[in-house]
C-alpha positions as CSV (number, residue, x, y, z in Angstrom):
1,M,93.7,85.6,115.7
2,I,96.3,88.4,115.8
3,D,99.2,87.6,118.1
4,P,102.0,90.2,117.5
5,Q,105.3,89.3,119.1
6,L,106.4,92.2,121.2
7,G,108.8,90.5,123.6
8,G,108.6,92.1,127.0
9,F,107.2,95.4,125.7
10,T,103.7,96.4,126.9
11,P,102.2,99.2,124.8
12,P,100.5,102.1,126.7
13,V,97.1,101.0,125.4
14,D,97.2,97.2,124.7
15,M,94.5,96.3,122.2
16,R,95.3,92.6,122.1
17,Q,93.0,91.7,124.9
18,K,90.1,93.6,123.3
19,I,90.8,91.9,120.0
20,S,90.8,88.5,121.6
21,Q,87.3,89.2,123.0
22,I,85.8,89.9,119.5
23,K,83.5,86.9,118.6
24,A,83.0,87.8,115.0
25,L,84.1,90.4,112.5
26,P,81.6,92.4,110.3
27,P,80.5,90.0,107.5
28,L,81.3,90.6,103.9
29,P,78.3,92.4,102.5
30,G,76.0,90.3,100.3
31,I,76.5,92.5,97.3
32,A,80.3,92.2,97.6
33,Q,80.0,88.4,97.8
34,Q,77.9,88.3,94.7
35,I,80.4,90.4,92.8
36,L,83.2,88.0,93.9
37,N,81.0,85.1,92.7
38,L,80.5,86.9,89.3
39,G,84.2,87.1,88.9
40,A,84.3,83.3,88.7
41,D,81.6,83.2,86.1
42,P,83.1,82.6,82.6
43,L,80.0,84.2,81.1
44,A,80.2,87.3,83.1
45,D,79.6,90.4,81.0
46,A,78.8,94.1,81.4
47,K,75.0,93.4,81.5
48,K,75.3,90.9,84.3
49,L,77.6,93.2,86.3
50,G,75.4,96.3,85.7
51,N,72.3,94.4,86.7
52,L,74.0,93.1,89.9
53,I,75.3,96.5,91.0
54,E,72.0,98.2,90.3
55,Q,70.4,96.1,93.0
56,D,72.1,98.4,95.4
57,P,71.0,102.1,94.9
58,L,74.0,103.5,96.9
59,L,76.6,101.5,95.1
60,T,74.9,102.4,91.8
61,A,75.1,106.1,92.7
62,Q,78.8,105.8,93.7
63,V,79.8,104.1,90.4
64,I,77.9,106.6,88.3
65,R,79.4,109.5,90.3
66,W,82.8,108.1,89.7
67,A,82.3,107.7,86.0
68,S,80.9,111.3,85.8
69,S,83.8,112.8,87.7
70,A,85.9,115.5,86.0
71,F,88.9,113.2,86.2
72,Y,87.6,111.1,83.3
73,G,86.4,114.1,81.2
74,Y,83.4,112.4,79.8
75,R,81.1,115.1,78.4
76,G,77.9,113.0,78.0
77,K,75.5,112.1,80.8
78,I,75.9,108.9,82.7
79,T,72.6,107.6,83.8
80,S,73.3,103.9,84.5
81,V,76.0,101.5,85.5
82,Q,75.8,100.1,82.0
83,D,76.7,103.6,80.7
84,A,79.6,103.8,83.2
85,I,80.9,100.4,82.0
86,S,80.5,100.8,78.2
87,R,81.2,104.5,77.8
88,V,83.8,105.4,80.4
89,L,85.3,102.8,82.8
90,G,85.2,99.4,81.3
91,F,84.2,96.0,82.8
92,D,87.3,95.2,84.9
93,F,87.5,98.7,86.4
94,V,83.8,98.7,87.5
95,F,84.1,95.2,88.8
96,N,87.0,96.0,91.1
97,L,85.6,99.4,92.0
98,A,82.2,97.9,93.0
99,L,83.9,95.2,95.0
100,G,86.0,97.7,96.9
101,L,83.1,100.1,97.5
102,A,80.8,97.3,98.6
103,S,83.4,95.8,101.0
104,L,84.0,99.1,102.7
105,A,80.3,100.0,103.1
106,P,79.7,98.4,106.5
107,L,82.8,100.0,108.2
108,K,81.9,103.3,109.9
109,A,84.7,105.7,110.6
110,P,85.0,109.5,111.3
111,K,85.4,111.7,108.3
112,N,88.3,114.0,109.4
113,G,91.8,113.4,110.5
114,K,94.9,111.8,109.0
115,I,93.3,108.4,109.0
116,G,89.6,109.5,108.7
117,T,87.5,108.5,105.7
118,K,88.2,111.6,103.6
119,M,92.0,111.0,103.7
120,F,91.4,107.2,103.4
121,W,89.5,107.8,100.1
122,M,91.9,110.5,98.9
123,H,94.8,108.1,99.5
124,A,92.9,105.1,97.9
125,L,91.9,107.0,94.8
126,V,95.3,108.6,94.1
127,S,96.9,105.2,94.7
128,T,94.8,103.6,92.0
129,H,96.2,106.1,89.5
130,L,99.8,106.2,90.9
131,M,100.2,102.4,91.2
132,K,99.0,102.0,87.6
133,A,101.4,104.6,86.4
134,I,104.3,103.0,88.3
135,S,103.4,99.5,87.2
136,E,103.7,100.7,83.5
137,R,107.4,101.5,84.2
138,V,108.0,98.0,85.6
139,H,109.4,95.4,83.4
140,P,106.5,93.2,82.1
141,A,108.1,90.1,83.7
142,H,107.8,91.7,87.1
143,R,104.5,93.6,86.6
144,P,101.5,92.6,88.7
145,E,98.1,92.0,87.1
146,S,96.1,95.2,86.6
147,Q,93.1,93.9,88.6
148,Q,95.4,93.1,91.5
149,V,97.0,96.5,91.4
150,F,93.6,98.3,91.5
151,L,92.2,96.3,94.4
152,A,95.5,96.6,96.4
153,A,95.4,100.4,95.8
154,L,91.8,100.7,96.9
155,L,91.8,98.4,99.9
156,H,95.3,98.0,101.4
157,N,94.5,100.4,104.3
158,I,91.2,98.8,105.1
159,G,92.5,98.2,108.6
160,Y,91.9,101.9,109.5
161,P,88.2,101.9,108.9
162,L,88.0,98.5,110.7
163,M,89.8,100.0,113.7
164,A,87.4,102.9,113.7
165,D,84.4,100.6,113.4
166,Q,85.5,98.1,116.1
167,F,87.7,100.3,118.4
168,P,86.4,103.9,118.1
169,E,88.2,105.1,121.3
170,E,91.6,103.8,120.2
171,F,91.0,105.1,116.7
172,G,90.4,108.6,118.1
173,L,93.5,108.4,120.3
174,L,95.6,107.4,117.2
175,N,94.3,110.3,115.3
176,T,95.4,112.6,118.2
177,L,98.8,110.9,118.4
178,I,99.4,111.4,114.7
179,G,98.5,115.1,115.0
180,S,100.8,115.7,117.9
181,N,103.8,113.7,116.5
182,P,104.2,114.9,112.9
183,S,107.7,113.7,112.6
184,L,106.9,110.0,113.4
185,T,105.5,107.4,111.0
186,V,101.9,106.4,111.6
187,F,102.8,102.7,111.5
188,N,105.4,103.0,114.3
189,L,102.9,105.1,116.4
190,E,100.3,102.4,116.1
191,N,102.6,99.7,117.3
192,Y,104.0,101.8,120.1
193,A,100.6,102.9,121.3
194,F,98.5,99.7,120.9
195,G,100.8,96.7,120.2
196,V,98.9,96.1,116.9
197,D,98.5,98.1,113.7
198,H,96.1,98.5,110.8
199,T,98.0,95.9,108.7
200,M,97.2,93.1,111.2
201,L,93.6,94.2,111.6
202,G,93.1,94.5,107.8
203,A,94.6,91.1,107.1
204,W,92.4,89.5,109.8
205,L,89.4,91.0,108.0
206,M,90.6,89.9,104.5
207,N,91.0,86.3,105.8
208,S,87.6,86.4,107.4
209,W,86.1,87.5,104.1
210,S,88.1,84.9,102.1
211,M,89.3,87.7,99.8
212,P,91.9,86.9,97.1
213,K,95.4,86.0,98.6
214,P,97.3,88.7,96.7
215,L,95.1,91.3,98.4
216,T,95.4,89.8,101.8
217,D,99.2,89.6,101.4
218,V,99.5,93.3,100.5
219,V,97.1,94.4,103.3
220,F,99.4,92.6,105.8
221,H,102.8,93.4,104.4
222,H,102.5,96.8,102.7
223,H,104.7,98.6,105.3
224,N,107.5,96.0,104.9
225,P,109.7,96.6,101.8
226,Y,111.8,93.5,102.7
227,Y,109.0,91.0,102.4
228,R,109.8,88.5,99.7
229,G,107.0,86.0,99.9
230,E,104.3,85.3,97.4
231,N,103.0,88.5,95.7
232,Y,106.0,90.5,96.9
233,Q,106.2,92.6,93.7
234,L,102.6,93.8,94.2
235,N,103.5,94.6,97.8
236,L,106.6,96.6,96.7
237,L,104.5,98.5,94.3
238,T,102.1,99.4,97.1
239,F,104.9,100.4,99.4
240,L,106.5,102.6,96.8
241,S,103.2,104.3,96.0
242,D,102.6,105.0,99.7
243,Y,106.1,106.4,100.1
244,L,105.7,108.8,97.1
245,L,102.3,110.0,98.3
246,G,103.8,110.6,101.8
247,Q,106.1,113.1,100.1
248,I,103.1,115.3,99.3
249,G,101.2,114.7,102.5
250,I,98.7,112.1,101.3
251,G,98.1,109.0,103.4
252,D,100.2,107.4,106.1
253,G,103.5,107.2,104.3
254,E,104.9,110.5,105.6
255,N,108.4,110.1,107.3
256,Q,108.7,106.7,105.7
257,S,112.0,105.9,103.9
258,C,112.3,103.9,100.7
259,P,115.3,101.6,100.5
260,D,117.0,100.7,97.2
261,E,115.7,97.1,97.6
262,V,112.3,98.4,96.5
263,F,113.6,99.5,93.1
264,V,115.7,96.4,92.7
265,G,112.8,94.1,93.5
266,L,110.6,95.9,91.0
267,Q,113.4,96.2,88.4
268,V,112.7,99.8,87.9
269,P,115.3,102.6,88.2
270,R,114.6,105.1,91.0
271,A,115.1,108.0,88.6
272,S,112.5,106.7,86.2
273,I,109.6,107.6,88.6
274,N,110.6,111.2,89.3
275,D,108.0,112.6,86.9
276,I,105.0,110.4,88.0
277,L,103.9,112.6,90.9
278,D,104.2,115.7,88.7
279,N,101.8,114.2,86.2
280,L,99.2,113.6,89.0
281,N,99.2,117.2,90.3
282,D,96.6,118.5,87.9
283,K,94.3,115.6,88.8
284,L,94.4,116.0,92.6
285,E,91.6,118.6,92.8
286,S,89.1,116.4,91.0
287,I,90.2,113.3,93.0
288,S,89.8,115.3,96.2
289,A,86.2,116.1,95.2
290,T,85.5,112.5,94.5
291,A,87.0,111.5,97.9
292,E,84.8,114.1,99.6
293,S,81.7,112.6,98.1
294,L,82.7,109.1,99.2
295,A,83.6,110.0,102.7
296,V,80.1,109.7,104.2
């Protein structure tokens, strides 16, 4: 259970008591569990993955829509998950995408606002591209695995939709607080207002679902650039991505500083990433359209 140490400070709206009264978190959807199980199958292939995903019509439509988006520029017609895998996205990408989409499906949140589902998906989708681009600048000895990078990008803020699903009143209040305090970081606002934050909630959910440890670590630590435990380089990569996206008003990294320790830990010069955001600019419109379609 979450037990943040706040000393003698009592937040205006203390969510800790409400959290302690929750008997069970939403279960990991069956299709997501099956995808996780398939990942441990040494004989897993595109056909098995496609057949599994196509058991879920909504998930199938989302994968096909993703592969058909203008971002990938495929000019043919994608009519099946098999097409998406073999013609556009590849096995690993679709595996991680389907796992992320399926995991998020049961969590219901409002669409609008700085932490609503549209911004959640915009942030997640841009993060998948930005974190990949940054990781390619990192020395191979310090570079996280590509599958870990994708899942961390997609799910590191899962605590927000969990908050909306389990604590809708507090989620609405947080959205209001963010709008009325544009010079403050969202992370600090959460802790001040509630005594807990989305990293704690998200890690609680990841542990409940027995998700991979690298993902759980990043979900919990991604606002802490000084964390040096296991998987810290993946965490630094996520922190840096959030910081950069905050500079252009995407996600919850606005007003967040980025210490030199981030670049030292990743062994990448600060100047070497200056062009990465510029390279994303021409893709933001198509990513935004995909985020709009996913924010249901």
